[in-house]
C-alpha positions in Angstrom: 0.3 -0.2 0.2 1.6 3.4 -1.0 0.9 6.4 1.2 -1.2 8.9 -0.4 0.9 12.5 -0.3 -2.6 14.0 1.4 -2.9 11.0 3.9 -2.8 12.8 7.5 -3.3 16.6 6.5 -6.6 16.8 8.6 -4.5 14.8 11.5 -1.8 17.2 11.0 -4.0 20.0 11.2 -5.5 18.6 14.5 -2.1 18.0 15.9 -1.2 21.9 15.4 -4.1 23.2 17.0 -4.1 21.0 19.9 -0.3 20.9 20.3 -0.4 22.9 23.7 -3.3 20.9 25.1 -1.9 17.7 24.1 1.4 18.7 25.8 -0.1 19.5 29.0 -1.7 16.2 29.0 1.5 14.7 28.3 3.1 16.4 31.3 0.4 15.6 33.9 0.8 12.0 33.0 4.3 11.7 33.1 4.3 12.6 36.8 2.6 8.6 37.1 4.9 5.8 37.8 4.2 2.7 36.1 6.6 0.4 37.7 4.5 -0.3 41.2 0.9 -1.9 41.3 -0.4 1.5 43.3 1.1 4.1 40.9 0.3 2.4 37.7 -3.1 1.6 39.2 -3.4 5.4 39.6 -2.6 6.0 36.4 -5.1 3.5 35.0 -7.6 5.3 37.1 -7.2 8.5 35.8 -7.5 7.2 32.2 -10.9 5.4 33.2 -12.2 8.7 34.3 -11.7 10.3 30.6 -12.3 7.1 28.6 -15.6 5.8 30.2 -16.7 9.1 28.9 -15.0 9.3 25.8 -15.5 6.2 24.0 -19.2 6.3 24.2 -19.4 9.8 22.7 -16.4 9.3 20.3 -17.9 6.1 19.1 -14.2 3.9 18.0 -14.3 1.0 16.2 -11.4 -0.6 19.1 -12.9 0.1 22.4 -10.3 0.0 25.2 -12.2 0.6 28.2 -12.6 -3.4 29.0 -8.9 -3.8 28.6 -8.5 -1.1 31.2 -11.0 -2.4 33.4 -9.5 -5.8 32.9 -5.9 -4.5 34.0 -7.6 -2.7 37.1 -9.3 -5.9 38.0 -5.9 -7.7 37.9 -4.7 -4.8 40.3 -7.6 -5.0 42.6 -8.4 -1.5 42.1 -11.9 -0.3 41.3 -13.3 1.4 38.2 -13.6 5.0 38.3 -16.7 6.6 37.9 -16.6 8.6 33.9 -16.1 12.4 34.2 -18.9 14.7 32.9 -18.3 15.4 29.1 -20.1 18.4 27.3 -20.8 17.0 23.8 -21.6 19.1 20.9 -23.8 17.2 18.7 -21.9 17.4 15.6 -19.7 14.7 13.4 -16.9 16.8 13.6 -16.5 16.9 17.4 -16.8 13.3 17.2 -14.0 13.1 15.0 -11.8 15.1 17.3 -12.5 13.1 20.3 -11.7 10.2 18.4 -8.6 11.8 16.7 -7.3 12.1 20.2 -8.5 8.5 21.6 -6.5 6.9 18.1 -3.9 8.8 19.2 -3.7 8.2 22.5 -3.3 4.2 21.3 0.0 5.4 20.1 1.2 6.4 23.4 0.3 3.9 25.1 2.5 1.2 23.2 5.5 3.8 24.0 4.3 3.7 27.8 3.8 -0.1 27.9 7.6 -0.7 27.6 7.5 1.2 31.2 5.0 -0.9 33.1 6.4 -2.9 35.7 7.3 -6.7 35.3 4.4 -8.7 35.8 1.9 -6.0 36.1 -1.2 -6.4 33.5 -0.7 -3.9 30.6 -3.6 -4.9 28.2 -4.9 -1.4 28.3 -1.7 0.2 27.3 -0.4 -2.4 24.4 -3.4 -2.1 22.3 -1.8 -0.6 19.4 -2.8 -0.4 16.3 -2.5 -3.0 13.8 -0.6 -2.5 10.8 -2.3 -0.4 8.6 -4.6 1.0 10.9 -3.3 4.3 11.9 -2.9 5.2 8.2 -6.4 3.9 7.3 -7.6 6.4 10.3 -6.2 8.9 9.3 -7.4 8.5 5.5 -10.9 8.3 7.4 -10.4 11.4 9.2 -9.2 13.0 5.8 -12.3 11.7 4.1 -14.6 12.6 7.0 -13.5 16.9 6.7 -13.7 16.5 2.6 -17.5 15.5 3.3 -17.9 17.9 6.4 -18.3 21.2 5.1 -17.7 24.4 6.3 -17.0 24.6 10.1 -16.3 20.9 10.5 -12.4 21.3 11.5 -13.5 23.8 13.8 -16.0 21.3 15.7 -13.0 18.6 15.2 -10.9 20.8 17.0 -13.0 21.6 19.7 -13.7 17.6 20.1 -10.4 16.8 20.4 -9.7 19.8 23.0 -12.9 18.5 24.9 -11.1 15.2 24.9 -7.5 16.5 25.9 -9.3 18.9 28.5 -10.8 15.4 30.0 -7.4 14.0 30.3 -5.8 16.3 32.0 -8.9 16.6 34.7 -8.7 13.2 35.2 -5.0 12.8 36.1 -5.3 16.4 38.5 -8.5 14.7 40.3 -6.3 11.2 40.4 -3.3 13.0 41.6 -5.5 15.1 44.2 -6.5 11.6 45.3 -3.6 10.3 45.8 -2.5 13.3 47.6 -5.2 13.7 50.1 
């Protein structure tokens, strides 16, 4: 399969528009250790707070919440309640949230290597299969082309909402851990 020179154009636009929010989320989650059961459970709980709200709204082809719940169960940690999410009723907004979720799968594959020996890692190991990331980018570009005026702005707002939810989840989880 050859890569189209235009594949990923929408992803790149979303990446540029959300870079600051994405970097903030990365920095917040960088503080979580993944090598001890307690710290790793806190990391997964924070992700669960956001993911359990985002997946029903974004409707990804492959959900990861069951894998996250499985990992928490192995760690004997409760499944956290979802955070509230204010969703706009637009296709672009949904695709923006989906962009953030699919991007987090890429980051998860990297983070899976930092998980402590013997700890469960089904959630973080749920990486894209061969060609799936490129297929997602093409689908994103196709949705943008069909979406019309305002679609990209809605997608940016959806992605920003997803990043904000992950940031809130990380902040809340840290507050729980530090009393």
